[in-house]
N, C-alpha and C positions, 0 to 999 in steps of 0.2 A: 504494500500500500504506500509506504513512504517513497519507494522507488518511482512509482507512477506519479506522485505529486511533484517530484523533482524534475520530471520530464514533461510536465503539463505545459502546453504551449501558451495558454492564457496567463499562467503564473509567471512564466519566463518573460513574456512581453510586458507585463505589469512591472516586474522587477527592473527590466532594462529601461522602461520609460521613467521610472522613479530615479534611477541612477543618472540618466541623461539630464533630467530636470535639476537634480542636485548639483551636477557638475556645472550647468549653466548658471545656477544661482551663486555658486562659489566664485565664478569668474566674472560676475557682474554683467553677464551677457544681456539680460533683459533691458538694463539701463542703456547699454551701448546701442542695442538695436533700436530702442525707442528714440534715442537722441539723434540717430542718423536718418531715420525715416521721416518722410513728409507724407501728409495725407494725399491719396491719389486724386488727381483732377480728371474729371470725366471730359473726354473730347469727342466721343462718338455720338452721332444723332440717332443711329440705328444699330441694330444687332441682328444677325442671322443665326438662328438656332436650328441645327439639323438633328432632329430626334430620330435616331436609327435604332429603335428597339430591336434587340436580337442580333444586330450586326449583319454583315454581308453573308449571303448564301455561299456555302463551300463550293458549289458548282460554278460560281461566278468569280472565284479568286484562285486559290492554290490547288484545287482539285478539279481540273476541267473534265467535263463529261462530253459526250457525243454532241457536237454542234451541228444543228440542222438549220440552214437559213429559213427565215420566215417566208411562208407563201400562203395565200388565201386557201382556207379549207384544210390546213395541216392538222393532224390529230395532236391534241395537246400532250398526250402520253408519249409521243415521239420526241418532244422537245425537252432535252435535258439541260441544255445550256444555250444562252442567247449570245454568247461570244465565242469566237474560235480560239483554239489553243495556240500558244506561241512557245517556241523553244527558249530555254534559259541558258545562261553561260555554264551551267552544270549539266553533265551528261545525264540523259534519261529523265530529266525533270521538266515539266511544262507548267506554265501558268496560263490564265486566260488573258486575252487581249485587253489592254488597258493597264496592265502592270508591267510595261516594258522596262521602266527604270529599275524596278526590283529584280526583274529577270536578268538584267545586264550584270548584276553583282551577286547573283545566286551562288556562284562558285566560291564566294567568301562567307557564306552563311550556312545555316542549318534550318531545315524545314521539318517541323514535327507535326505530323498529320493526325495524331491521336491525342485526345485529352479525356481524362476520366475524373469525375468528382468523387 
């Protein structure tokens, strides 16, 4: 039981947050931050908010599926992607069109296609 409480994530985060706050208080960091900062001045008249709940579909990004160009009367079950696949700078990896800049540097990155909660 004691071993489990020592490895508890929430307990560890609480302890680290307390330690960081104590270190900042000892170094007078809050006073220094407050002295250097000025209140923000609003300069924009408008704001654009893109609410993209759920994110992009995997078939339109890093996991391209069979692309079939649109034509009148096409069966919807045949359409798996609305963009064609493009090659990346890494062998055997393709992205969908629209991600050309990412595709050009894919040989320097890693793509993880699986995530489990």
